[in-house]
N, C-alpha and C positions, 0 to 999 in steps of 0.2 A: 611250637615245635613243628618242623617239617620233616616227614619221614618218607623215604622211598622203600616200599615193600617189594620184595622179589620172591616170586614163586618159581623156583628154578626148574628148568627143563631144557633139554637140547633142541627139541623140535619147536616147542612153544615155551618161552620164558616170560611169565607174567610180570609186569611192572606197574606200579601204581604209587602215586604221590598223594599223601594226605597231610593237611595242615590243621593244627589246633592244639588244644590242651585238654587233659582229662577233666570231665565235668562240664564241658562247654560243647556246643555244636561243632562238628568237624566239617572241613571243606575238602572236597576232592580237587586236587590241582591238575592231575593228569592220570590217564590210565592207558595201557596198551600191552602189546605182546611183541617180544623180540623173537622172530622166527628164523629157523635155519632149515634148509632142505635135508630130508632124512637120508638122501642118497649121497650127500657130500662127505668128503673126508673129515674125520673127527677133528683134526687140527683146524681146518677151515671153519668148522661149525663153532668151535670154541672161540676163535678170533671174531666171528660174527656176533656171538653173544657178548664178548668183551666190548666190541665197538658199539653195540646197541646200548649196553648198560652205561658205558662212558658218555654216550650222547644224552641219556636221561640225567646223568649226574651233572653234565655241563648245563643242560637246559633248565633243570629244576633246583639245583643247588640245595639238596637236602642236608639237614644237620645230622641225621642218623639214617642208617640203612638196616632194615629188618629183613632177614632171610629165613625162609622155612628150613628148619633143621631136618636133615635127611634121616629117614627112619628105614628100618629093614622091611623090605617087601619080598615077596616070593620071586619076583622077576629080577634077577641080578643085573641084567642088561639095563633095565629101566633105572634101577638104583644107581648104577655107575654113571649113567648120563646125568641124572639129577645131581649126584655128588659133584661131578665135574662142573656143571653149570653153577652150582652153589659156590664152589671154590673160586670160580671166575668172578662172581658177584662180590665175594668177600675181598678178593684181591683188588678189584677196581676201587672199592670204597677205602680199603686200607692204604692203598697207594696215595690217596688224597688226604689221609688223616681223618676220615669220617668214621666215627664209631659204628661198629656192627653188632647187632644183637641177633641171636638165633632163637626162634620160637618153634615149638613142636606143632604139628597139625592139630592135635587135640587141644593144646593150649590156646591156639588161635580160635578154633571153633567155640571153645568154652567162653572166651572173652567176648566174642561177637554175638553168639546165639544163646549162651547160657548152658549149652550142652557140648561136651567134648566129643560126642558121637553124632553131631549134626551132619547132614549130607550136604552136597554141593549146592543144591537148590535152596536149602535153608540159609546157608552162608551168603549166597547171592542175594536172597531176599532181605536179609538183615543189613548187608552192606548198602543195598539200595535205600533202605529206610534210614539208616544212620547218616548217610551222606546226602539224603534228600534228592535222590536221582530219579529221573522219569522211568527208567527201566534198569534191570540188572546189567552190569557190564558183561560183554561177551568177548571171548570165550570165558569159561569158568576160571582159567588161569589168571585172567585180568582181575576178576572179582576176588580171587584168593590173594592176589598181591595187595589189593586195597585192604582186605581183612588183616593181613600181616601188619600193615602200617597202622591201622586202627588199634590192633592189639598192643603194639609197641607204645603208642601214645598213651594208652590207658594204663599199661603195666610199668612203664619205665620209671615214673616217679616213686612208686613203692619199691621197685627193685633197687633204685639208687639209694633210697633211705636205708634199706636193709644192708646194702654193701657198705655204706658209710658207718653204720652201727657196728658191723663186723670189724671194719678197719679200726674204729675207735677202741673197741673191746680188745683187739689184738695188741694195740699199742700200749694199753694200760695193764695188760696181763703181767704178773710178776715173772721175772726171768728166774729160771731154776738152774741149779748147778748139778751137772751129771757127775756123780761120785766116781764112777769108773773111768771116765775120760777126762775129767777136769775141765770140761767145756761149759760155757754158759749158753743157754738156748733161750 
């Protein structure tokens, strides 16, 4: 499985591609950051993020894209930029028919370090160890993107099995008759 992890941001959008399967050693295929100038017009910055992600999708041909789920912060301006960059990543992947998964920061930290409260240094250290790298990827946004890809590779098989079980259960559930409406559900 080849996954492009995206740590969304308007100034620095971390991107990282990891290949492998759960339970086996993983391989980093590429890592980097899509940058935009902070003083540029918002529209131009979003186009630059789109072009950067499209370039990564063209070059690395991932089967899945894992994007950090935006969570509420105190700084609304930061959250808005993160949400906008996240939407661009989702759009780029969806336009190509590539499945997108959203993972929360604590989910990614827990998957990679064993603790949902790990700091950036701990995440970087574990990404370095798990991918057998000489040093942690810089900046932290790049390491976070790799952590997202690792999290997805490790969690996707279980999530897929769970979703299949839910679907099977729903298809076997007896249909009931609503007495008041005369409808079948």
